[in-house]
C-alpha positions as CSV (number, residue, x, y, z in Angstrom):
1,X,4.9,19.9,14.5
2,X,2.5,20.8,11.7
3,X,4.0,18.1,9.6
4,X,3.4,15.4,12.2
5,X,-0.1,16.7,12.7
6,X,-0.8,16.4,9.0
7,X,0.5,12.8,8.9
8,X,-1.6,11.9,11.9
9,X,-4.7,13.4,10.4
10,X,-4.0,11.6,7.1
11,X,-3.9,8.3,8.9
12,X,-7.3,9.1,10.6
13,X,-8.8,10.0,7.2
14,X,-7.6,6.7,5.6
15,X,-8.9,4.7,8.6
16,X,-12.4,6.2,8.5
17,X,-12.5,5.8,4.7
18,X,-11.8,2.1,5.0
19,X,-14.5,1.8,7.6
20,X,-17.2,3.5,5.4
21,X,-16.1,1.6,2.3
22,X,-16.3,-1.6,4.3
23,X,-20.0,-0.9,5.0
24,X,-20.7,0.0,1.4
25,X,-19.0,-3.2,0.3
26,X,-21.1,-5.3,2.7
27,X,-24.2,-3.6,1.4
28,X,-23.3,-4.3,-2.2
29,X,-22.5,-8.0,-1.4
30,X,-25.9,-8.4,0.2
31,X,-27.6,-6.8,-2.8
32,X,-25.5,-8.8,-5.2
33,X,-26.5,-12.1,-3.6
34,X,-23.6,-14.2,-4.9
35,X,-19.9,-14.4,-5.0
36,X,-18.1,-11.8,-7.1
37,X,-16.0,-12.9,-10.1
38,X,-12.4,-11.7,-10.5
39,X,-13.3,-9.0,-12.9
40,X,-15.9,-7.6,-10.6
41,X,-13.5,-7.9,-7.6
42,X,-10.9,-5.7,-9.3
43,X,-13.4,-3.3,-10.6
44,X,-14.5,-2.6,-7.1
45,X,-10.9,-2.5,-5.9
46,X,-10.1,0.0,-8.6
47,X,-13.0,2.2,-7.5
48,X,-12.0,1.9,-3.9
49,X,-8.4,3.0,-4.6
50,X,-9.6,5.8,-6.9
51,X,-11.9,7.3,-4.4
52,X,-9.4,6.9,-1.6
53,X,-6.9,8.8,-3.6
54,X,-9.6,11.4,-4.4
55,X,-10.5,11.8,-0.7
56,X,-6.9,12.1,0.3
57,X,-6.3,14.8,-2.3
58,X,-9.4,16.7,-1.1
59,X,-8.0,16.5,2.4
60,X,-4.7,18.0,1.2
61,X,-6.5,20.6,-0.8
62,X,-8.7,21.7,2.1
63,X,-5.7,22.0,4.5
64,X,-4.3,25.4,5.2
65,X,-0.7,24.4,4.4
66,X,-1.3,22.8,1.0
67,X,2.2,22.4,-0.5
68,X,4.4,20.0,-2.5
69,X,5.7,18.4,0.7
70,X,2.2,17.3,1.8
71,X,1.5,15.9,-1.7
72,X,4.7,13.9,-1.8
73,X,4.2,12.4,1.7
74,X,0.6,11.6,0.9
75,X,1.6,9.9,-2.4
76,X,4.3,7.9,-0.5
77,X,1.9,6.8,2.2
78,X,-0.7,5.8,-0.4
79,X,1.9,3.9,-2.5
80,X,3.1,2.1,0.6
81,X,-0.4,1.2,1.6
82,X,-1.2,-0.2,-1.9
83,X,2.0,-2.2,-2.1
84,X,1.4,-3.6,1.4
85,X,-2.0,-4.8,0.3
86,X,-0.4,-6.4,-2.8
87,X,2.2,-8.1,-0.6
88,X,-0.5,-9.4,1.7
89,X,-2.4,-10.9,-1.2
90,X,0.7,-12.6,-2.5
91,X,1.4,-14.1,0.9
92,X,-2.2,-15.4,1.1
93,X,-1.9,-17.0,-2.3
94,X,1.3,-18.7,-1.3
95,X,-0.3,-19.9,2.0
96,X,-3.3,-21.4,0.2
97,X,-0.9,-23.2,-2.2
98,X,1.1,-24.6,0.6
99,X,-2.0,-25.7,2.5
100,X,-3.9,-27.1,-0.5
101,X,-0.8,-28.8,-1.9
102,X,-2.1,-28.4,-5.5
103,X,-5.8,-28.8,-4.6
104,X,-7.8,-25.6,-5.1
105,X,-9.4,-25.2,-1.6
106,X,-10.7,-21.8,-2.5
107,X,-10.4,-19.0,-5.0
108,X,-8.2,-16.3,-3.7
109,X,-9.3,-13.8,-6.4
110,X,-5.7,-12.7,-7.0
111,X,-4.1,-11.5,-10.2
112,X,-0.8,-9.8,-10.1
113,X,-1.3,-7.9,-13.3
114,X,-4.7,-6.6,-12.2
115,X,-3.2,-5.6,-8.8
116,X,-0.4,-3.6,-10.4
117,X,-3.0,-2.2,-12.8
118,X,-5.3,-0.8,-10.2
119,X,-2.4,0.6,-8.2
120,X,-0.9,2.3,-11.2
121,X,-4.4,3.7,-12.0
122,X,-4.7,5.1,-8.5
123,X,-1.3,6.8,-8.5
124,X,-1.9,8.2,-11.9
125,X,-5.2,9.6,-10.7
126,X,-3.5,11.3,-7.9
127,X,-1.0,12.9,-10.3
128,X,-4.0,14.0,-12.5
129,X,-5.7,15.6,-9.5
130,X,-2.6,17.6,-8.7
131,X,-2.5,18.9,-12.3
132,X,-6.2,19.5,-12.5
133,X,-7.7,19.8,-9.0
134,X,-11.3,20.4,-10.3
135,X,-11.4,16.7,-11.4
136,X,-11.3,15.6,-7.8
137,X,-14.6,17.4,-7.0
138,X,-17.2,14.8,-7.7
139,X,-20.4,14.2,-5.6
140,X,-19.4,10.8,-4.2
141,X,-15.9,11.9,-3.1
142,X,-17.2,15.1,-1.5
143,X,-19.9,13.1,0.3
144,X,-17.2,10.6,1.5
145,X,-15.0,13.4,2.7
146,X,-17.8,15.3,4.5
147,X,-18.8,12.1,6.3
148,X,-15.2,11.3,7.3
149,X,-14.8,14.8,8.8
150,X,-18.1,14.4,10.6
151,X,-17.1,11.1,12.1
152,X,-13.7,12.4,13.1
153,X,-15.4,15.3,15.1
154,X,-17.6,12.9,17.1
155,X,-16.3,12.4,20.7
156,X,-16.4,8.6,20.8
157,X,-15.8,7.4,17.2
158,X,-13.4,10.2,16.6
159,X,-11.3,9.0,19.5
160,X,-11.4,5.4,18.3
161,X,-10.4,6.3,14.8
162,X,-7.6,8.5,16.0
163,X,-6.1,5.5,17.8
164,X,-6.5,3.4,14.6
165,X,-5.0,6.1,12.5
166,X,-2.0,6.4,14.7
167,X,-1.4,2.6,14.5
168,X,-1.9,2.8,10.7
169,X,0.7,5.5,10.2
170,X,3.1,3.7,12.5
171,X,2.7,0.5,10.4
172,X,3.2,2.5,7.2
173,X,6.4,4.1,8.3
174,X,7.7,0.8,9.7
175,X,7.2,-0.7,6.2
176,X,8.9,2.3,4.6
177,X,12.0,2.1,7.0
178,X,12.2,-1.7,6.5
179,X,12.2,-1.2,2.7
180,X,14.8,1.5,2.8
181,X,16.9,-0.7,5.2
182,X,16.6,-3.7,2.9
183,X,17.7,-1.6,-0.1
184,X,20.6,-0.1,1.7
185,X,21.8,-3.5,3.0
186,X,21.7,-5.0,-0.6
187,X,23.7,-2.0,-1.9
188,X,26.3,-2.0,0.9
189,X,26.5,-5.8,1.4
190,X,29.2,-8.0,0.0
191,X,29.0,-9.2,-3.6
192,X,28.3,-13.0,-3.6
193,X,30.0,-13.3,-7.1
194,X,33.1,-11.6,-5.8
195,X,33.2,-14.0,-2.8
196,X,32.7,-17.0,-5.1
197,X,35.5,-15.8,-7.3
198,X,37.8,-15.2,-4.4
199,X,37.1,-18.7,-3.1
200,X,37.8,-20.2,-6.5
201,X,41.1,-18.2,-6.7
202,X,42.2,-19.5,-3.3
203,X,41.4,-23.1,-4.3
204,X,43.4,-22.7,-7.5
205,X,46.4,-21.2,-5.6
206,X,46.3,-24.1,-3.1
207,X,46.2,-26.6,-6.0
208,X,49.2,-24.9,-7.7
209,X,51.2,-25.0,-4.5
210,X,50.4,-28.7,-4.2
211,X,51.6,-29.4,-7.8
212,X,54.9,-27.5,-7.2
213,X,55.5,-29.5,-4.0
214,X,54.8,-32.8,-5.8
């Protein structure tokens, strides 16, 4: 029961973090006054992922049952979330290519190497926080975590984000199970090369029989 409660609370924290970061991003865009280039886009994304990992670690660290199981499940949920974002960006890029048919209708601001880079940076940061917890205690992350817990405790918004957090966790675990099922099906499925060789062998046997009859 405590395990499920932890996962649910983790989803709420991530949902509220995304909400607060969205407002900060809007404010920055208004202050910036122009479209961001790809370098700036991935710098902001790297900061977002870093502080998300930091806040999640603070959440685990502040919980009464801080243990390796919570750290592992938190890392898996974060990794699934990051990879899901990467997959969505890839699908958007493919969609724009299909619609434009070679004509650049708009810049998708997508770079696979940069995406993998910021994800790797975020996961390594989480590992670093586990080894050196004091590194996670910076002013911005603490401010974010305190605001998240304050919003979670409010009657109206707290209830809304609990619903969002529940759907978020459900989506994350659905992606996990789908990935595991895909891997299992590939490992247990028939080998196409073997099937091809068997077909060729059957054809050769039939041809040899025809020659003998002739």
